[in-house]
C-alpha positions, 0 to 999 in steps of 0.5 A: 508496459500497461496491461488491462484486465479484459474483464474490467468494466469501467462505467464511470466517466470522472476520475475523482481521486487517486489513492496510493499504497505507500510501501513499494508503491510511493516509497522504497521502505525496504531498508527501514522496514527490515531494521524496524522488524529486527528491533521488534523481533528482538523485543518480542522473542528475546532473540538476536535478529542474526539467529533468523535466516530471513535477515541474511540479506535485504533481498531475502527479507523483502522477498519473504515479507512481501509474498504474503501478509505480515501476520503469516510472515511473522508466524513462518519466519519467526515461529511467533504465536498469535499473542506474539504477533499481536504484540508485534503489530502494536509495536510497529507504529512506535518503532517506525517513528523512532527508526531514523532510516531514511525513506526515498520516494521512487524516481518520478513519483513526486513529478507525477503527483504534481502533474495530476494535482487537479485530482485529489490524492490519498494514501491507504497503507499499513505503515504509520500515518505519521511516517507517511506524512513526514516522508511526503512533507520532506519531498514537498508533496504533502499538500496534494494529499487530502487523506492519509490512512495508516495502521493506527486508523484500521487496527485489526481491520487490515488489508484485504479488508476494505475499511481503510480504503473506504475511510480514505474515500470518505475523508476525500469526500468522493461521491461518484466517479473513478477512483484509482487505488495503486498498490503492489500486493495481492491484498491491495487488489483484493481490498479494491474488490471488497470495497467495490462490492460494498460501494455497489451494495450501497448504491454509490456511483463509484468504481475503484480501479486497481493498478498493480505497481510492479516496479518494485514487486516480487509477487507473482501475479499468476499466483493471485486469486484476483486479477488487477484491472491494470499492471504498471511496470514503471511510474510512467505506466501509472501516468499513462493509465490515469491519462486514459481516463483523465483526457 
């Protein structure tokens, strides 16, 4: 199913780029992220992961982790203070790189990337840049991505702040047209809204269209403070949306 926000205003004619979130959009990272979180929590709190109920199951971890941003999740689930949360954030990239849990792309993603090879692709994610590039390389599609912006590049300026998305657009060299930003969380949609405002204020002829990927999402759209331009319940839905603009 493809749903469109009736209020969305598409003024541009060209599809100039497709920018993807990584976790739960391009790749299924649930197992790896839980394993990494366990090790970080043990390091920062000195407590065994089994002492925290959020690790009772993968589903429980995934639901609680993705219903809010990671800082709030760490505070609520592990009773961490601001200093401990900052320490945990600084460990994320190192622990992601050292964890060997295998990450798989969602079924059909690689084929769709190749199908739209005529359009520049990018990634803006709060995961590690090196982890993202390694996964894309292992699946034979890294060559289609001309910009990968990860946690290392944005530091504290994380989603919904638009810094990383704007950085990705700049690296892609886009000056006009429609840019799709595809992500599964409210912060992705807010990031697109915030980036659009900055681009509009600066006079750029660019429109960022947000596609909410729902094929592995647990967030309730009714609870969001912003409505995505489109909702895609499958990888094929994403392709259909892009084709509407790229005929």
